[in-house]
DRENTORKOL-3810 file (N, C-alpha, C; in nm, 4 decimals):
REM DRENTORKOL-3810
@n.u->1.2755; n.v->-0.7186; n.w->0.0589; ca.u->1.2325; ca.v->-0.7239; ca.w->-0.0792; c.u->1.0836; c.v->-0.6890; c.w->-0.0858
@n.u->1.0437; n.v->-0.5951; n.w->-0.1707; ca.u->0.9025; ca.v->-0.5552; ca.w->-0.1768; c.u->0.8175; c.v->-0.6649; c.w->-0.2392
@n.u->0.6926; n.v->-0.6694; n.w->-0.1952; ca.u->0.6004; ca.v->-0.7687; ca.w->-0.2484; c.u->0.5429; c.v->-0.7190; c.w->-0.3803
@n.u->0.5364; n.v->-0.8080; n.w->-0.4781; ca.u->0.4853; ca.v->-0.7708; ca.w->-0.6099; c.u->0.3334; c.v->-0.7563; c.w->-0.6058
@n.u->0.2800; n.v->-0.6666; n.w->-0.6859; ca.u->0.1362; ca.v->-0.6542; ca.w->-0.7033; c.u->0.1062; c.v->-0.6631; c.w->-0.8522
@n.u->-0.0076; n.v->-0.7247; n.w->-0.8842; ca.u->-0.0506; ca.v->-0.7391; ca.w->-1.0223; c.u->-0.1998; c.v->-0.7130; c.w->-1.0312
@n.u->-0.2455; n.v->-0.6896; n.w->-1.1514; ca.u->-0.3862; ca.v->-0.6635; ca.w->-1.1748; c.u->-0.4355; c.v->-0.7610; c.w->-1.2803
@n.u->-0.5532; n.v->-0.8224; n.w->-1.2558; ca.u->-0.6061; ca.v->-0.9187; ca.w->-1.3506; c.u->-0.7549; c.v->-0.9399; c.w->-1.3325
@n.u->-0.8073; n.v->-1.0327; n.w->-1.4094; ca.u->-0.9507; ca.v->-1.0630; ca.w->-1.4106; c.u->-0.9729; c.v->-1.1986; c.w->-1.3460
@n.u->-1.0736; n.v->-1.2067; n.w->-1.2589; ca.u->-1.1082; ca.v->-1.3334; ca.w->-1.1944; c.u->-1.1745; c.v->-1.4224; c.w->-1.2987
@n.u->-1.1164; n.v->-1.5416; n.w->-1.3221; ca.u->-1.1714; ca.v->-1.6322; ca.w->-1.4216; c.u->-1.2515; c.v->-1.7451; c.w->-1.3594
@n.u->-1.2233; n.v->-1.7831; n.w->-1.2351; ca.u->-1.3029; ca.v->-1.8867; ca.w->-1.1694; c.u->-1.2858; c.v->-1.8785; c.w->-1.0192
@n.u->-1.3830; n.v->-1.9374; n.w->-0.9496; ca.u->-1.3748; ca.v->-1.9509; ca.w->-0.8047; c.u->-1.3553; c.v->-2.0984; c.w->-0.7773
@n.u->-1.2341; n.v->-2.1357; n.w->-0.7390; ca.u->-1.2011; ca.v->-2.2772; ca.w->-0.7222; c.u->-1.1955; c.v->-2.3119; c.w->-0.5738
@n.u->-1.3099; n.v->-2.3316; n.w->-0.5138; ca.u->-1.3141; ca.v->-2.3697; ca.w->-0.3736; c.u->-1.3430; c.v->-2.2517; c.w->-0.2836
@n.u->-1.3445; n.v->-2.2774; n.w->-0.1548; ca.u->-1.3762; ca.v->-2.1754; ca.w->-0.0561; c.u->-1.2569; c.v->-2.0827; c.w->-0.0365
@n.u->-1.2798; n.v->-1.9528; n.w->-0.0467; ca.u->-1.1788; ca.v->-1.8477; ca.w->-0.0255; c.u->-1.0643; c.v->-1.8528; c.w->-0.1259
@n.u->-1.0882; n.v->-1.9101; n.w->-0.2436; ca.u->-0.9849; ca.v->-1.9165; ca.w->-0.3467; c.u->-1.0426; c.v->-1.8705; c.w->-0.4794
@n.u->-0.9701; n.v->-1.7840; n.w->-0.5482; ca.u->-1.0079; ca.v->-1.7415; ca.w->-0.6824; c.u->-0.8881; c.v->-1.7590; c.w->-0.7747
@n.u->-0.9166; n.v->-1.7758; n.w->-0.9038; ca.u->-0.8122; ca.v->-1.7853; ca.w->-1.0040; c.u->-0.8145; c.v->-1.6553; c.w->-1.0833
@n.u->-0.6992; n.v->-1.5876; n.w->-1.0871; ca.u->-0.6891; ca.v->-1.4565; ca.w->-1.1519; c.u->-0.6009; c.v->-1.4709; c.w->-1.2749
@n.u->-0.6523; n.v->-1.4249; n.w->-1.3888; ca.u->-0.5779; ca.v->-1.4268; ca.w->-1.5142; c.u->-0.5107; c.v->-1.2908; c.w->-1.5328
@n.u->-0.3775; n.v->-1.2895; n.w->-1.5380; ca.u->-0.3009; ca.v->-1.1651; ca.w->-1.5527; c.u->-0.2386; c.v->-1.1643; c.w->-1.6919
@n.u->-0.2669; n.v->-1.0583; n.w->-1.7679; ca.u->-0.2110; ca.v->-1.0450; ca.w->-1.9024; c.u->-0.1014; c.v->-0.9398; c.w->-1.9039
@n.u->-0.0010; n.v->-0.9638; n.w->-1.9886; ca.u->0.1059; ca.v->-0.8672; ca.w->-2.0059; c.u->0.1419; c.v->-0.8630; c.w->-2.1531
@n.u->0.1980; n.v->-0.7497; n.w->-2.1955; ca.u->0.2420; ca.v->-0.7340; ca.w->-2.3331; c.u->0.3935; c.v->-0.7420; c.w->-2.3377
@n.u->0.4450; n.v->-0.8120; n.w->-2.4391; ca.u->0.5894; ca.v->-0.8217; ca.w->-2.4554; c.u->0.6213; c.v->-0.8113; c.w->-2.6034
@n.u->0.7424; n.v->-0.7742; n.w->-2.6316; ca.u->0.7868; ca.v->-0.7615; ca.w->-2.7698; c.u->0.8644; c.v->-0.8875; c.w->-2.8068
@n.u->0.8312; n.v->-0.9449; n.w->-2.9212; ca.u->0.9003; ca.v->-1.0654; ca.w->-2.9662; c.u->1.0468; c.v->-1.0318; c.w->-2.9930
@n.u->1.1398; n.v->-1.1143; n.w->-2.9431; ca.u->1.2819; ca.v->-1.0780; ca.w->-2.9528; c.u->1.3346; c.v->-1.0698; c.w->-3.0967
@n.u->1.2780; n.v->-1.1471; n.w->-3.1892; ca.u->1.3283; ca.v->-1.1450; ca.w->-3.3267; c.u->1.2392; c.v->-1.0598; c.w->-3.4167
@n.u->1.1075; n.v->-1.0814; n.w->-3.4098; ca.u->1.0167; ca.v->-1.0159; ca.w->-3.5040; c.u->0.9703; c.v->-0.8778; c.w->-3.4566
@n.u->0.9971; n.v->-0.8439; n.w->-3.3342; ca.u->0.9649; ca.v->-0.7124; ca.w->-3.2764; c.u->0.8147; c.v->-0.6811; c.w->-3.2763
@n.u->0.7327; n.v->-0.7838; n.w->-3.2872; ca.u->0.5883; ca.v->-0.7641; ca.w->-3.2812; c.u->0.5436; c.v->-0.7747; c.w->-3.1358
@n.u->0.4484; n.v->-0.6900; n.w->-3.0954; ca.u->0.3956; ca.v->-0.6956; ca.w->-2.9596; c.u->0.2981; c.v->-0.8111; c.w->-2.9495
@n.u->0.3242; n.v->-0.9010; n.w->-2.8550; ca.u->0.2376; ca.v->-1.0166; ca.w->-2.8347; c.u->0.1869; c.v->-1.0180; c.w->-2.6920
@n.u->0.0753; n.v->-1.0860; n.w->-2.6721; ca.u->0.0087; ca.v->-1.0885; ca.w->-2.5422; c.u->0.0375; c.v->-1.2218; c.w->-2.4747
@n.u->0.0812; n.v->-1.2160; n.w->-2.3508; ca.u->0.1066; ca.v->-1.3356; ca.w->-2.2706; c.u->0.0173; c.v->-1.3289; c.w->-2.1473
@n.u->-0.0328; n.v->-1.4440; n.w->-2.1037; ca.u->-0.1175; ca.v->-1.4461; ca.w->-1.9848; c.u->-0.0755; c.v->-1.5599; c.w->-1.8938
@n.u->-0.1043; n.v->-1.5432; n.w->-1.7660; ca.u->-0.0721; ca.v->-1.6432; ca.w->-1.6656; c.u->-0.1814; c.v->-1.6420; c.w->-1.5610
@n.u->-0.2123; n.v->-1.7588; n.w->-1.5065; ca.u->-0.3177; ca.v->-1.7705; ca.w->-1.4061; c.u->-0.2546; c.v->-1.7879; c.w->-1.2681
@n.u->-0.3058; n.v->-1.7140; n.w->-1.1718; ca.u->-0.2575; ca.v->-1.7203; ca.w->-1.0349; c.u->-0.3736; c.v->-1.7576; c.w->-0.9427
@n.u->-0.3485; n.v->-1.8484; n.w->-0.8497; ca.u->-0.4465; ca.v->-1.8795; ca.w->-0.7456; c.u->-0.4250; c.v->-1.7793; c.w->-0.6327
@n.u->-0.5333; n.v->-1.7126; n.w->-0.5918; ca.u->-0.5220; ca.v->-1.6083; ca.w->-0.4901; c.u->-0.6213; c.v->-1.6331; c.w->-0.3784
@n.u->-0.5840; n.v->-1.5918; n.w->-0.2579; ca.u->-0.6676; ca.v->-1.6063; ca.w->-0.1392; c.u->-0.7641; c.v->-1.4889; c.w->-0.1321
@n.u->-0.8934; n.v->-1.5205; n.w->-0.1169; ca.u->-0.9983; ca.v->-1.4183; ca.w->-0.1087; c.u->-1.0708; c.v->-1.4354; c.w->0.0241
@n.u->-1.0222; n.v->-1.3691; n.w->0.1264; ca.u->-1.0849; ca.v->-1.3771; ca.w->0.2587; c.u->-1.2211; c.v->-1.3097; c.w->0.2528
@n.u->-1.3253; n.v->-1.3846; n.w->0.2815; ca.u->-1.4597; ca.v->-1.3283; ca.w->0.2809; c.u->-1.5380; c.v->-1.3572; c.w->0.1538
@n.u->-1.4776; n.v->-1.4227; n.w->0.0554; ca.u->-1.5452; ca.v->-1.4557; ca.w->-0.0705; c.u->-1.6170; c.v->-1.3356; c.w->-0.1301
@n.u->-1.5477; n.v->-1.2219; n.w->-0.1423; ca.u->-1.6109; ca.v->-1.0968; ca.w->-0.1843; c.u->-1.6158; c.v->-1.0798; c.w->-0.3360
@n.u->-1.5224; n.v->-1.1361; n.w->-0.4100; ca.u->-1.5165; ca.v->-1.1100; ca.w->-0.5540; c.u->-1.5928; c.v->-1.2161; c.w->-0.6319
@n.u->-1.6355; n.v->-1.1769; n.w->-0.7540; ca.u->-1.7104; ca.v->-1.2659; ca.w->-0.8419; c.u->-1.6308; c.v->-1.2878; c.w->-0.9698
@n.u->-1.6720; n.v->-1.3854; n.w->-1.0478; ca.u->-1.6081; ca.v->-1.4126; ca.w->-1.1758; c.u->-1.6321; c.v->-1.2935; c.w->-1.2682
@n.u->-1.5260; n.v->-1.2460; n.w->-1.3324; ca.u->-1.5350; ca.v->-1.1316; ca.w->-1.4213; c.u->-1.4896; c.v->-1.0012; c.w->-1.3585
@n.u->-1.4682; n.v->-0.9992; n.w->-1.2275; ca.u->-1.4231; ca.v->-0.8774; ca.w->-1.1589; c.u->-1.2760; c.v->-0.8510; c.w->-1.1882
@n.u->-1.2411; n.v->-0.7240; n.w->-1.1993; ca.u->-1.1014; ca.v->-0.6817; ca.w->-1.2120; c.u->-1.0481; c.v->-0.6621; c.w->-1.0711
@n.u->-0.9420; n.v->-0.7344; n.w->-1.0343; ca.u->-0.8893; ca.v->-0.7280; ca.w->-0.8981; c.u->-0.7395; c.v->-0.7024; c.w->-0.9009
@n.u->-0.6879; n.v->-0.6581; n.w->-0.7878; ca.u->-0.5449; ca.v->-0.6407; ca.w->-0.7669; c.u->-0.5016; c.v->-0.7472; c.w->-0.6668
@n.u->-0.3933; n.v->-0.8191; n.w->-0.6984; ca.u->-0.3437; ca.v->-0.9228; ca.w->-0.6086; c.u->-0.2033; c.v->-0.8858; c.w->-0.5623
@n.u->-0.1694; n.v->-0.9338; n.w->-0.4413; ca.u->-0.0399; ca.v->-0.9030; ca.w->-0.3817; c.u->0.0252; c.v->-1.0330; c.w->-0.3371
@n.u->0.1557; n.v->-1.0411; n.w->-0.3535; ca.u->0.2313; ca.v->-1.1582; ca.w->-0.3132; c.u->0.2318; c.v->-1.1698; c.w->-0.1609
@n.u->0.2253; n.v->-1.2924; n.w->-0.1096; ca.u->0.2280; ca.v->-1.3141; ca.w->0.0355; c.u->0.2990; c.v->-1.4462; c.w->0.0639
@n.u->0.3067; n.v->-1.4807; n.w->0.1894; ca.u->0.3654; ca.v->-1.6081; ca.w->0.2283; c.u->0.2766; c.v->-1.7213; c.w->0.1781
@n.u->0.3324; n.v->-1.8386; n.w->0.1497; ca.u->0.2507; ca.v->-1.9485; ca.w->0.0982; c.u->0.1376; c.v->-1.9866; c.w->0.1941
@n.u->0.0166; n.v->-1.9937; n.w->0.1389; ca.u->-0.1012; ca.v->-2.0294; ca.w->0.2167; c.u->-0.1331; c.v->-2.1772; c.w->0.1972
@n.u->-0.1135; n.v->-2.2264; n.w->0.0759; ca.u->-0.1320; ca.v->-2.3675; ca.w->0.0459; c.u->-0.0358; c.v->-2.4051; c.w->-0.0662
@n.u->-0.0576; n.v->-2.5211; n.w->-0.1273; ca.u->0.0336; ca.v->-2.5675; ca.w->-0.2317; c.u->0.0380; c.v->-2.4715; c.w->-0.3506
@n.u->-0.0758; n.v->-2.4177; n.w->-0.3912; ca.u->-0.0817; ca.v->-2.3300; ca.w->-0.5078; c.u->-0.0961; c.v->-2.1821; c.w->-0.4742
@n.u->-0.1426; n.v->-2.1493; n.w->-0.3541; ca.u->-0.1741; ca.v->-2.0094; ca.w->-0.3221; c.u->-0.0595; c.v->-1.9397; c.w->-0.2501
@n.u->-0.0034; n.v->-1.8375; n.w->-0.3148; ca.u->0.0914; ca.v->-1.7488; ca.w->-0.2488; c.u->0.0635; c.v->-1.6047; c.w->-0.2893
@n.u->-0.0636; n.v->-1.5768; n.w->-0.3267; ca.u->-0.1105; ca.v->-1.4431; ca.w->-0.3602; c.u->-0.2394; c.v->-1.4185; c.w->-0.2836
@n.u->-0.2678; n.v->-1.2931; n.w->-0.2531; ca.u->-0.3954; ca.v->-1.2606; ca.w->-0.1890; c.u->-0.4592; c.v->-1.1408; c.w->-0.2578
@n.u->-0.5925; n.v->-1.1402; n.w->-0.2587; ca.u->-0.6669; ca.v->-1.0331; ca.w->-0.3223; c.u->-0.6604; c.v->-0.9100; c.w->-0.2329
@n.u->-0.6140; n.v->-0.7965; n.w->-0.2903; ca.u->-0.6033; ca.v->-0.6724; ca.w->-0.2138; c.u->-0.7325; c.v->-0.5937; c.w->-0.2250
@n.u->-0.7863; n.v->-0.5810; n.w->-0.3455; ca.u->-0.9095; ca.v->-0.5058; ca.w->-0.3614; c.u->-0.9616; c.v->-0.5095; c.w->-0.5022
@n.u->-1.0857; n.v->-0.4664; n.w->-0.5177; ca.u->-1.1486; ca.v->-0.4582; ca.w->-0.6490; c.u->-1.1055; c.v->-0.3318; c.w->-0.7198
@n.u->-1.1015; n.v->-0.3367; n.w->-0.8500; ca.u->-1.0765; ca.v->-0.2189; ca.w->-0.9324; c.u->-1.2077; c.v->-0.1853; c.w->-1.0002
@n.u->-1.2513; n.v->-0.0629; n.w->-0.9867; ca.u->-1.3802; ca.v->-0.0248; ca.w->-1.0455; c.u->-1.3677; c.v->0.0064; c.w->-1.1928
END
């Protein structure tokens, strides 16, 4: 099974080598057919503490690292 990748904005650095990434997606409401925005926060592993708050990053699914972390930062998006 391929590992999922997502793109989002770093909203906080919660501890050593951990960042919180906010990923937004657009969906259509099933009844009203209006496009609405949904967001979800993912805890991701950042080896080397390279990213800062506000950076656009790409995250990839991985094996569980801790209780909340099962994503890792792949790279920055310019």
